[in-house]
ROLO-218799 format. One record per residue (C-alpha): residue in one letter; x, y, z. Coordinates in steps of 0.05 Angstrom, whole numbers, padded with zeros to 5 digits, always signed. Example, Ala and Ser with C-alpha at 12.3 -4.5 7.8 and 13.67 -1.06 7.14 Angstrom:
<gutis>
A+00246-00090+00156
S+00273-00021+00143
</gutis>
This chain:
<gutis>
M+01078-00639+01393
S+01078-00687+01340
P+01016-00711+01308
T+01026-00779+01337
S+01037-00762+01406
E+00971-00718+01408
T+00925-00764+01373
A+00953-00810+01421
H+00926-00769+01479
G+00860-00761+01449
G+00868-00691+01425
R+00821-00668+01368
R+00851-00620+01315
L+00810-00579+01265
V+00843-00570+01200
I+00813-00513+01152
V+00826-00514+01081
E+00796-00472+01024
S+00753-00522+00982
P+00709-00580+00997
A+00745-00621+00948
K+00810-00606+00980
A+00785-00628+01048
K+00754-00689+01026
T+00828-00714+00998
I+00862-00689+01058
K+00815-00721+01105
G+00831-00787+01076
Y+00909-00777+01089
L+00901-00757+01165
G+00851-00806+01191
P+00822-00806+01260
G+00833-00746+01308
Y+00826-00694+01253
V+00767-00657+01230
V+00779-00629+01162
E+00731-00573+01138
A+00729-00519+01084
S+00723-00445+01090
V+00694-00452+01019
G+00743-00390+00995
H+00741-00324+01027
I+00693-00314+01089
R+00699-00236+01092
D+00718-00178+01047
L+00708-00106+01040
P+00637-00090+01031
N+00599-00098+00964
G+00562-00033+00979
A+00539+00017+01031
A+00483-00025+01057
E+00536-00077+01079
V+00574-00028+01118
P+00562-00022+01196
E+00520+00042+01213
K+00574+00072+01257
Y+00612+00088+01196
T+00592+00149+01147
G+00608+00193+01094
E+00665+00164+01043
V+00676+00101+01086
R+00602+00079+01071
R+00619+00084+00998
L+00686+00057+00992
G+00691+00010+01047
V+00758+00040+01066
D+00770+00099+01112
V+00817+00139+01072
E+00823+00192+01129
H+00846+00145+01181
D+00904+00108+01149
F+00861+00073+01098
Q+00833+00023+01143
P+00793-00026+01112
I+00723-00044+01135
Y+00712-00118+01132
V+00643-00154+01130
V+00631-00230+01133
N+00603-00247+01066
A+00524-00263+01075
D+00531-00329+01040
K+00588-00353+01084
K+00552-00339+01156
A+00529-00411+01154
Q+00596-00438+01142
V+00626-00389+01193
R+00576-00415+01247
K+00595-00485+01231
L+00669-00474+01236
K+00659-00438+01305
E+00620-00498+01327
L+00678-00545+01306
L+00726-00504+01338
A+00695-00505+01403
E+00704-00579+01404
S+00778-00579+01383
D+00840-00574+01418
E+00881-00541+01364
L+00869-00507+01297
Y+00911-00513+01235
L+00899-00460+01183
A+00914-00499+01117
T+00902-00448+01059
D+00947-00442+01002
E+01015-00413+01015
D+01012-00348+00974
R+00992-00280+00994
E+00913-00293+00981
G+00919-00358+01025
E+00957-00324+01077
A+00900-00272+01079
I+00848-00323+01083
A+00882-00359+01141
W+00890-00286+01174
H+00813-00272+01168
L+00799-00339+01194
Q+00835-00328+01256
E+00806-00259+01266
V+00733-00281+01253
L+00734-00351+01297
K+00781-00321+01347
P+00807-00383+01374
K+00822-00400+01444
V+00866-00457+01428
P+00936-00460+01396
V+00934-00439+01321
H+00989-00462+01276
R+00996-00447+01200
M+00997-00511+01156
V+01029-00503+01088
F+01043-00554+01033
H+01054-00551+00958
E+01019-00618+00941
I+00965-00660+00968
T+00998-00724+00976
K+01002-00772+01042
D+01073-00756+01057
A+01066-00678+01042
I+01003-00672+01091
R+01030-00709+01144
A+01100-00671+01138
A+01056-00607+01138
V+01022-00624+01203
A+01085-00640+01240
N+01121-00577+01217
P+01071-00517+01221
R+01095-00445+01225
E+01071-00381+01247
L+01022-00330+01203
N+01065-00286+01154
T+01038-00220+01176
R+01079-00187+01118
M+01047-00229+01066
V+00980-00206+01100
D+00996-00134+01096
A+01021-00142+01024
Q+00956-00170+01001
E+00913-00122+01039
T+00950-00059+01008
R+00936-00090+00939
R+00861-00102+00955
I+00854-00030+00982
L+00888-00002+00923
D+00846-00040+00874
R+00783-00021+00912
L+00800+00054+00910
Y+00818+00048+00835
G+00755+00014+00819
Y+00707+00049+00860
E+00733+00116+00841
V+00742+00111+00765
S+00688+00060+00748
P+00634+00115+00771
V+00666+00161+00715
L+00653+00107+00662
W+00583+00104+00688
K+00566+00173+00677
K+00607+00192+00610
V+00602+00121+00574
M+00551+00070+00604
R+00522+00044+00663
G+00552-00024+00691
L+00623-00016+00664
S+00684-00024+00706
A+00758-00003+00713
G+00810-00040+00747
R+00888-00031+00759
V+00906-00082+00710
Q+00841-00102+00672
S+00839-00031+00641
V+00909-00037+00621
A+00899-00103+00594
T+00840-00073+00552
R+00886-00016+00530
L+00938-00067+00499
V+00883-00105+00457
V+00852-00034+00436
E+00918-00008+00413
R+00932-00072+00373
E+00864-00060+00335
R+00886+00013+00326
E+00946-00015+00290
R+00909-00064+00249
I+00857-00002+00227
A+00920+00041+00211
F+00958-00015+00176
R+00966-00009+00101
S+00982-00072+00061
A+01040-00075+00011
E+01044-00121-00045
Y+01114-00157-00065
W+01139-00209-00110
D+01191-00261-00115
L+01207-00324-00147
T+01212-00399-00121
G+01255-00443-00153
T+01253-00522-00148
F+01330-00545-00168
S+01350-00617-00182
T+01420-00651-00167
G+01408-00696-00230
R+01421-00758-00181
A+01372-00810-00146
G+01354-00791-00085
D+01320-00821-00017
A+01298-00794+00049
S+01369-00782+00082
D+01390-00748+00014
P+01334-00715-00027
S+01350-00707-00101
S+01324-00636-00107
L+01313-00574-00061
V+01264-00515-00061
A+01300-00444-00054
R+01274-00373-00055
L+01303-00311-00089
N+01345-00278-00046
A+01385-00224-00089
V+01386-00195-00154
D+01450-00167-00178
G+01480-00167-00103
R+01416-00123-00079
R+01370-00163-00032
V+01296-00176-00054
A+01249-00143-00009
Q+01210-00186+00035
G+01152-00173+00087
R+01195-00149+00142
D+01223-00094+00096
F+01152-00058+00097
G+01128-00013+00150
P+01058-00011+00173
D+01041+00047+00126
G+01058+00001+00069
R+01125+00035+00048
L+01194+00006+00047
K+01237+00017+00105
S+01299+00024+00065
D+01318+00040-00008
Q+01373-00009-00005
V+01326-00067-00022
L+01295-00089-00085
H+01219-00086-00089
L+01197-00131-00146
D+01126-00119-00176
E+01092-00175-00210
A+01113-00148-00279
N+01185-00145-00262
A+01183-00213-00229
R+01149-00246-00285
A+01202-00220-00334
L+01259-00241-00291
A+01231-00312-00289
I+01225-00315-00367
A+01297-00292-00372
L+01321-00350-00320
E+01284-00403-00359
N+01351-00425-00395
A+01396-00400-00343
S+01452-00449-00315
F+01452-00452-00237
S+01506-00478-00193
V+01523-00480-00118
R+01554-00417-00094
S+01560-00435-00023
V+01545-00482+00033
E+01544-00462+00108
S+01533-00513+00157
K+01527-00497+00234
P+01516-00545+00291
Y+01446-00540+00321
R+01429-00548+00395
R+01370-00540+00436
S+01359-00547+00505
P+01295-00569+00545
Y+01241-00518+00563
A+01235-00502+00635
P+01180-00533+00676
F+01110-00498+00673
R+01094-00436+00719
T+01024-00409+00717
T+01027-00369+00655
T+01068-00416+00611
L+01019-00469+00628
Q+00956-00426+00607
Q+00997-00407+00541
E+01014-00480+00521
A+00943-00502+00545
S+00917-00446+00498
R+00963-00472+00443
K+00955-00544+00446
L+00892-00561+00483
G+00849-00498+00465
F+00834-00481+00535
G+00826-00411+00557
A+00866-00382+00612
K+00807-00392+00659
S+00788-00462+00636
T+00863-00478+00647
M+00864-00457+00720
Q+00797-00494+00734
V+00824-00558+00711
A+00889-00551+00745
Q+00854-00532+00810
K+00815-00599+00804
L+00884-00635+00793
Y+00912-00602+00849
E+00857-00616+00895
N+00856-00691+00880
G+00927-00698+00889
F+00954-00700+00817
I+00997-00639+00810
T+01033-00590+00851
Y+01000-00523+00867
M+00986-00487+00805
R+00990-00416+00822
T+01069-00405+00823
D+01121-00361+00790
S+01175-00417+00800
T+01209-00458+00752
T+01245-00498+00810
L+01238-00568+00820
S+01251-00603+00887
D+01304-00653+00896
T+01250-00711+00904
A+01218-00682+00838
I+01280-00682+00798
S+01296-00754+00822
A+01226-00774+00798
A+01235-00743+00731
R+01306-00775+00720
A+01279-00843+00737
Q+01223-00837+00685
V+01271-00814+00632
T+01310-00875+00643
Q+01256-00922+00646
L+01217-00893+00588
Y+01274-00867+00543
G+01334-00901+00562
A+01397-00881+00595
S+01422-00845+00532
Y+01372-00792+00541
L+01390-00776+00612
P+01439-00717+00626
D+01500-00732+00673
K+01476-00676+00722
P+01406-00657+00742
R+01379-00592+00703
T+01361-00533+00743
Y+01325-00471+00721
A+01332-00403+00750
G+01269-00360+00759
K+01257-00305+00708
V+01196-00275+00742
K+01212-00208+00774
N+01194-00208+00849
A+01165-00280+00840
Q+01136-00313+00900
E+01186-00369+00900
A+01153-00409+00960
H+01126-00461+00911
E+01158-00508+00860
A+01144-00509+00789
I+01077-00541+00766
R+01094-00615+00766
P+01059-00685+00777
S+01055-00695+00848
G+01093-00750+00891
D+01164-00778+00896
R+01143-00820+00835
F+01108-00789+00773
R+01044-00828+00751
T+01047-00836+00678
P+00981-00809+00646
A+00956-00880+00633
E+00962-00893+00708
T+00917-00835+00731
G+00853-00864+00711
L+00836-00792+00687
T+00792-00773+00631
G+00775-00712+00588
D+00808-00644+00600
Q+00837-00671+00664
F+00874-00724+00628
K+00898-00678+00575
L+00923-00624+00619
Y+00960-00675+00661
E+00991-00703+00606
L+01019-00637+00583
I+01045-00624+00651
W+01080-00694+00659
K+01111-00689+00595
R+01138-00618+00602
T+01165-00640+00666
V+01200-00703+00648
A+01224-00666+00582
S+01260-00612+00628
Q+01308-00668+00657
M+01327-00694+00591
K+01386-00683+00545
D+01393-00628+00491
A+01371-00641+00419
V+01426-00635+00372
G+01437-00636+00299
N+01457-00586+00241
S+01429-00526+00205
V+01452-00513+00134
T+01447-00456+00086
V+01458-00467+00014
K+01458-00407-00036
I+01448-00421-00114
G+01466-00370-00168
G+01451-00364-00243
R+01454-00308-00295
S+01389-00291-00334
S+01389-00281-00411
D+01389-00205-00401
G+01454-00205-00355
R+01425-00203-00288
D+01453-00242-00228
A+01402-00280-00190
E+01416-00313-00123
F+01367-00363-00089
S+01374-00387-00018
A+01353-00451+00020
S+01356-00471+00092
G+01348-00536+00123
K+01354-00571+00188
T+01369-00641+00210
I+01367-00669+00283
T+01415-00723+00296
F+01392-00734+00368
H+01323-00715+00388
G+01339-00712+00465
F+01277-00679+00504
M+01239-00672+00437
K+01222-00751+00448
A+01179-00728+00502
Y+01154-00657+00488
V+01157-00597+00442
E+01133-00531+00455
G+01079-00501+00413
A+01079-00432+00379
D+01031-00373+00380
D+01040-00363+00304
P+01005-00418+00269
N+01050-00414+00211
A+01116-00419+00256
E+01162-00483+00249
L+01164-00522+00317
D+01231-00540+00341
D+01225-00613+00319
R+01208-00594+00247
E+01265-00621+00200
R+01282-00596+00133
R+01332-00640+00097
L+01374-00613+00038
P+01411-00654-00013
Q+01484-00664+00000
V+01521-00614-00041
A+01583-00579-00046
E+01605-00509-00071
G+01610-00510-00150
D+01560-00566-00162
A+01514-00557-00221
L+01444-00550-00213
S+01382-00551-00259
A+01320-00513-00247
E+01265-00564-00254
E+01213-00506-00243
L+01210-00429-00230
S+01149-00395-00202
V+01131-00326-00192
D+01100-00311-00119
G+01055-00256-00098
H+01051-00236-00026
A+01020-00180+00014
T+01041-00158+00083
K+00990-00169+00140
P+00971-00131+00197
P+00997-00150+00267
A+00958-00205+00291
R+00904-00193+00348
Y+00923-00225+00416
T+00901-00290+00434
E+00894-00309+00511
A+00963-00340+00508
S+00992-00279+00473
L+00961-00231+00518
V+00982-00269+00581
K+01054-00267+00550
E+01052-00190+00541
L+01026-00177+00609
E+01080-00215+00638
E+01140-00186+00597
R+01116-00117+00614
E+01110-00135+00687
I+01042-00116+00697
G+00995-00147+00746
R+01012-00218+00778
P+01012-00283+00737
S+00963-00314+00780
T+00912-00261+00765
Y+00918-00262+00691
A+00862-00313+00683
S+00816-00276+00723
I+00832-00206+00688
I+00817-00236+00615
G+00755-00262+00645
T+00735-00197+00670
I+00749-00152+00604
L+00708-00212+00562
D+00651-00211+00617
R+00646-00133+00614
G+00637-00135+00538
Y+00704-00097+00529
V+00730-00157+00488
F+00699-00213+00448
K+00730-00273+00417
K+00733-00289+00343
G+00760-00360+00339
T+00819-00354+00383
A+00829-00280+00373
L+00810-00225+00426
V+00777-00168+00388
P+00761-00103+00424
S+00689-00083+00420
F+00669-00008+00400
L+00653+00005+00476
S+00723-00012+00497
F+00748+00040+00449
A+00710+00091+00485
V+00731+00066+00555
V+00811+00067+00537
N+00795+00137+00499
L+00770+00165+00565
L+00825+00133+00609
E+00880+00156+00561
T+00857+00226+00557
H+00840+00240+00628
F+00871+00186+00667
G+00934+00182+00622
R+00978+00150+00685
L+00930+00102+00708
V+00935+00063+00638
D+01005+00083+00624
Y+01046+00011+00624
D+01105+00034+00654
F+01074+00068+00707
T+01027+00008+00721
A+01091-00036+00720
K+01121+00010+00771
M+01064+00007+00813
E+01075-00069+00816
D+01144-00056+00840
D+01118-00010+00896
L+01076-00065+00919
D+01126-00117+00920
R+01171-00069+00957
I+01115-00064+01012
A+01113-00137+01010
Q+01187-00145+01024
G+01186-00092+01079
E+01224-00037+01041
A+01167+00012+01036
Q+01106+00029+01081
A+01037+00020+01057
V+01000+00075+01090
P+01045+00130+01060
W+01048+00101+00993
L+00969+00094+00995
R+00964+00167+01016
R+01012+00193+00960
F+00969+00149+00905
Y+00904+00176+00936
F+00914+00246+00954
G+00973+00263+00909
E+01014+00285+00973
G+01090+00274+00982
D+01149+00279+00933
D+01153+00204+00912
H+01132+00211+00839
S+01123+00132+00836
A+01054+00143+00870
G+01028+00206+00833
V+00974+00191+00782
A+00965+00258+00749
S+00976+00263+00675
G+01038+00305+00662
A+01066+00294+00735
G+01125+00329+00760
N+01193+00309+00755
G+01206+00277+00824
D+01239+00340+00852
G+01190+00355+00902
D+01131+00375+00850
H+01061+00362+00876
L+01032+00304+00840
G+00954+00302+00830
G+00928+00239+00866
L+00868+00198+00841
K+00818+00237+00886
E+00834+00297+00855
L+00826+00270+00782
V+00757+00238+00794
T+00725+00300+00827
D+00736+00347+00763
L+00694+00311+00710
G+00668+00374+00673
A+00729+00371+00627
I+00700+00303+00599
D+00661+00314+00541
A+00621+00247+00539
R+00601+00258+00463
E+00672+00270+00442
I+00705+00212+00481
S+00656+00162+00449
S+00659+00189+00372
F+00709+00168+00323
P+00718+00186+00251
V+00709+00133+00202
G+00717+00179+00142
D+00678+00216+00085
G+00643+00255+00141
I+00614+00192+00175
M+00631+00185+00254
L+00629+00120+00291
R+00595+00136+00363
V+00583+00091+00425
G+00516+00106+00448
R+00475+00083+00509
Y+00449+00025+00467
G+00512+00006+00428
P+00555+00029+00374
Y+00526+00064+00310
V+00545+00108+00251
E+00524+00174+00243
R+00534+00228+00184
G+00518+00302+00200
E+00479+00325+00264
K+00412+00308+00280
E+00385+00378+00266
E+00415+00381+00199
E+00377+00363+00139
G+00407+00298+00104
H+00425+00270+00173
Q+00437+00193+00172
R+00442+00143+00232
A+00447+00068+00231
D+00463+00016+00284
V+00534-00025+00280
P+00531-00100+00291
E+00565-00109+00360
D+00602-00169+00337
L+00638-00127+00281
A+00707-00122+00293
P+00731-00050+00290
D+00782-00056+00235
E+00725-00086+00191
L+00686-00017+00197
T+00704+00015+00132
V+00678+00075+00099
E+00649+00029+00046
Y+00614-00011+00097
A+00590+00044+00136
E+00556+00074+00073
E+00522+00005+00063
L+00496+00011+00138
L+00468+00085+00124
A+00437+00065+00056
K+00397+00011+00087
P+00324+00032+00102
S+00325+00064+00175
G+00289+00120+00218
D+00211+00119+00221
F+00171+00098+00167
E+00101+00129+00177
L+00046+00080+00154
G-00016+00118+00168
A-00069+00125+00225
D-00102+00071+00259
P-00178+00082+00239
E-00201+00065+00307
T-00161+00102+00353
G-00135+00156+00303
H-00056+00143+00325
Q-00003+00149+00277
I+00031+00078+00263
V+00104+00078+00247
A+00156+00024+00227
K+00223+00027+00257
D+00293-00005+00258
G+00305-00025+00331
R+00361-00057+00364
Y+00335-00119+00361
G+00308-00117+00292
P+00247-00082+00256
Y+00182-00067+00292
V+00120-00025+00287
T+00092+00016+00340
E+00036+00069+00349
I+00053+00148+00370
L+00012+00165+00429
P-00017+00235+00437
D+00018+00289+00475
G+00000+00283+00545
T-00006+00208+00552
P+00023+00191+00617
K+00084+00148+00608
T+00098+00134+00679
G+00057+00121+00742
K-00001+00081+00759
N-00039+00105+00698
A+00016+00099+00648
V-00002+00075+00579
K+00046+00038+00535
P+00045+00040+00460
R+00027-00023+00419
T+00087-00051+00391
A+00103-00118+00348
S+00160-00144+00314
L+00159-00154+00238
F+00156-00227+00211
K+00211-00250+00178
S+00179-00245+00109
M+00168-00170+00122
S+00215-00111+00109
L+00215-00039+00130
D+00202-00015+00061
T+00145-00061+00044
V+00107-00064+00112
T+00039-00038+00102
L-00014-00003+00151
A-00058-00065+00148
D+00004-00110+00163
A+00023-00069+00219
L-00048-00069+00246
K-00053-00143+00242
L+00014-00154+00280
M-00007-00105+00338
S-00071-00145+00346
L-00025-00205+00375
P-00028-00236+00416
R-00103-00265+00395
V-00146-00304+00439
V-00162-00365+00404
G-00213-00393+00460
T-00216-00429+00523
D-00211-00503+00536
A-00262-00545+00577
E-00235-00519+00642
G-00238-00448+00624
V-00165-00437+00614
E-00152-00384+00558
I-00108-00402+00499
T-00070-00347+00461
A-00037-00346+00395
Q+00029-00302+00402
N+00095-00285+00363
G+00155-00298+00404
R+00230-00294+00397
Y+00232-00366+00374
G+00172-00360+00324
P+00097-00367+00329
Y+00065-00409+00385
L+00002-00425+00427
K+00002-00410+00502
K-00047-00438+00553
G-00025-00428+00622
T+00050-00443+00626
D+00041-00498+00568
S+00068-00470+00503
R+00064-00502+00435
S+00102-00480+00369
L+00063-00469+00306
E+00086-00483+00238
N+00074-00419+00206
E+00061-00347+00220
D-00006-00348+00185
Q-00032-00396+00238
L-00028-00340+00288
F-00092-00308+00254
N-00128-00364+00228
I-00120-00422+00271
T-00187-00445+00303
L-00198-00472+00376
E-00215-00542+00353
E-00145-00537+00320
A-00113-00511+00379
L-00149-00563+00425
A-00122-00614+00378
I-00050-00594+00382
Y-00055-00595+00463
A-00086-00665+00457
Q-00022-00689+00430
P+00040-00707+00479
K+00083-00647+00484
Q+00145-00659+00442
R+00213-00647+00470
G+00257-00622+00409
R+00240-00636+00340
A+00190-00685+00317
A+00246-00716+00271
A+00316-00703+00271
K+00348-00676+00211
P+00408-00701+00176
P+00471-00670+00187
L+00495-00616+00143
K+00566-00635+00143
E+00613-00686+00179
L+00675-00659+00205
G+00710-00717+00237
T+00732-00736+00311
D+00739-00682+00364
P+00809-00684+00395
V+00780-00662+00460
S+00715-00707+00470
E+00736-00761+00419
R+00666-00756+00394
P+00646-00748+00317
V+00630-00672+00303
V+00578-00653+00252
V+00547-00590+00228
K+00472-00586+00239
D+00417-00535+00223
G+00392-00506+00284
R+00335-00453+00308
F+00388-00398+00304
G+00426-00423+00244
P+00478-00477+00233
Y+00514-00499+00287
V+00575-00555+00306
T+00563-00603+00356
D+00596-00663+00384
G+00534-00692+00417
E+00551-00659+00484
T+00570-00586+00464
N+00538-00544+00414
A+00574-00479+00380
T+00540-00433+00334
L+00576-00418+00266
R+00606-00347+00265
T+00582-00290+00217
D+00649-00306+00176
D+00640-00384+00177
S+00596-00426+00129
V+00571-00494+00121
E+00613-00503+00058
T+00679-00471+00080
I+00684-00492+00150
T+00743-00541+00169
P+00749-00594+00221
E+00799-00553+00259
R+00754-00493+00257
G+00692-00537+00284
Y+00740-00565+00339
E+00762-00490+00355
L+00692-00468+00359
L+00674-00528+00409
A+00734-00510+00449
E+00715-00440+00458
K+00651-00460+00478
R+00676-00508+00529
A+00720-00453+00561
K+00658-00407+00568
A+00613-00459+00601
P+00594-00446+00671
A+00606-00490+00731
K+00551-00541+00741
K+00509-00534+00810
T+00495-00584+00859
A+00423-00590+00874
K+00402-00555+00936
K+00474-00542+00959
A+00494-00480+00915
V+00529-00425+00952
K+00559-00362+00929
K+00625-00361+00896
A+00684-00324+00938
P+00694-00252+00912
A+00753-00251+00863
K+00798-00228+00917
K+00797-00215+00989
A+00837-00172+01034
P+00870-00190+01096
A+00895-00134+01145
K+00953-00123+01180
K+00953-00145+01254
A+00887-00142+01290
T+00865-00073+01308
T+00805-00048+01345
A+00773-00019+01282
K+00786-00084+01249
K+00755-00126+01299
A+00695-00086+01304
A+00685-00088+01235
A+00693-00164+01230
K+00636-00167+01284
T+00584-00138+01235
T+00553-00150+01169
T+00484-00150+01143
A+00441-00205+01111
K+00425-00151+01052
T+00487-00178+01021
A+00456-00240+00995
A+00401-00201+00955
K+00456-00159+00924
K+00502-00215+00897
T+00485-00238+00828
T+00469-00306+00805
A+00526-00310+00765
K+00565-00316+00829
K+00534-00379+00855
T+00574-00445+00856
A+00559-00507+00888
A+00592-00519+00956
K+00628-00581+00934
S+00654-00548+00875
S+00724-00530+00871
A+00707-00465+00835
A+00685-00446+00907
S+00755-00449+00930
S+00821-00407+00914
A+00806-00429+00841
S+00765-00363+00836
A+00804-00299+00816
K+00858-00281+00863
S+00847-00207+00860
D+00804-00148+00832
E+00856-00124+00790
</gutis>
């Protein structure tokens, strides 16, 4: 039945989408006769703990939320924070004549639609409504052309969800027992962490090599201009026919890979330069080749994340959040796609804008098409492009801020994809001369000219390497011919050192995961977010740095769960999951082999050193996690630094240690948690060990007789008392030792017993006000302050803690409470205008040290930054990083919990699943973390959230 005919007959249709923002946009296109409501993401999932599992389930089912003994049946429960929304949807459905499930058209969206159908149990006709862009024509076409639910897609998503639950719930407890509580393991997150750790291992093992060469500036002797310069710069290429070594010729051990190249040291390079001072030079050869560069394919999820990182400084998560808003408000097509295909409508729109904006000379005769490069891609969607049959230019959208910048990026890339190639010429000139001592020296220079910019008029892709030349960079050389004489205006001697491999950035890690075919492109943003949130990785600028904690985790997984973090095995699992999605393999037998190690298909075994695939028994996941006795917790968390020093990852963080506790001369010192592992050298470890540490006995308290000691703790130096043996430490009668942090002016090696007793006397009661409310002087995290009830007032210095009088305290409280500082200090440095916020950026002195700010966002300077050396670009980078980490804002009184990262669909309805869907518990609400909350009207509650628990 068409939408027109039904509406005319007075029917009422309920359309369910994923997010409130999308519901609002779609409602405007459908008009009367349609009720559009949001599910606000997933409405049910596997339980988050045994408390959420219905009582009829016992044993392993309660722990896992999956019945591994009965064909891996999942137990689904309605999320506690979605019960009210489910009730609302049921009420709306009771008043409707038809139900349209309009969730996203991918595995996750199909699963959400299936769960809605299972929970709502509609008695009216149900249709699956799909669309790739939110425009009036697309929405109306989707209503008029619905389809049935794709149960194969639902099965595929459910299999992934079950696999990730088994992996996480079985392996994570091993990390809790052997490394630290609160850690997690995941099918893709653990492999992503391993990649970052391996890159850091390469940096630690790297040995730099020094090499030298010469750079010459050669003149033609004639006047030049922009099109034909008079000189060129060339680098020494060979001496006596032997190529001069460059960085690529050295291995990570600092040694030459081949003895066929000439390694110049400083002395030899300088001697050669002197010998060439009066040499005659001439052009030995000129090689010219045509240059052609084709446009880049339109964006898919991962390439958009990479370019937004390079050009806009957006993190992967931030990119997807902004893209989600653009999609829901009708500006771009669906942003989770593996496809580079454009529809005929989109191609026509792009070609029309090429002609309009750049002229017919930039339009190729035929439309360009792009083949998909992603293995097993979900090709249902188009590439990411501006929506509609006529693209709005960025200026026409009315967008601002991050949304404008991301839309502009997408618009430029899409239009450029339908433009002509850039063409030009690349030229290599070789210059030769003979030194005074008879050596033949050959220099080489390369240039590029672009005669027709083609698509580069609209867009040029960025590069991960900041030193890389972009495609539109021209280097013009003089017009010379073989045999032309040249004079050396200058010969400079240049020293170089090889550099360790660069750390991953979010963009390059996404690229690496995709090239290795690990995980799905739609989940990469959530995976990177997970390893950052877990503390496995932290950011230093744009670089992803592994923590010492991640070294311990990866060490354990590599040693005892090798197959689970093997790159090829993880990619093979992805293939198997795709085979299940395509109906070429069955889910239950595959899960059984993975979990129990049964069968003869080696692709599903997980044990290290598995068989050869000829029928050998392969250990399953369950077998691996039940034998933990072989895992030495201390060993897997210990790493040699050198000179008898070990780095250990302890319960409270990393530390260095020399010798054992029982041994004489034992030393131990905490390691800064933000220290990059490749910066922990023997010399730095010695510095840490040399700092005052351990217990400094100060003497006995004359009143109590208790010994007073000074210690260096995780949060800085402090003093405390040693309670007598037998003092109860737990229970109702527990006694806690008096403890106090040292003032900033104090140090462990100078603090006295008198100082300690004075510190431990705090807080000090100053007196009471007229209403009998007590005023105390206290030392806190932010410095000395007064406290009266809930009203706190800062003190100017620490001495006031001990000598401020009641009259002085009352005088302070008689003054209006100041918000912020009484007088703003002038900025320490001005950096310029931020390219994102377009506001002036300055460096200021704050409570926690210097920071950069544009008036809206503040970012503290890192340990390797300084006010004197910080550049505008570094300031903008810190602000961009801070914005990417900022949490979504809440809407007052309407905050609901965010949908779990990835929800599971199931196969066609079964009795067990239906029973599970009927039961859940309100205890879920109390167990959810505050971090998962978001506004009901926020797009973050929709499918913008993570698409799986990988």
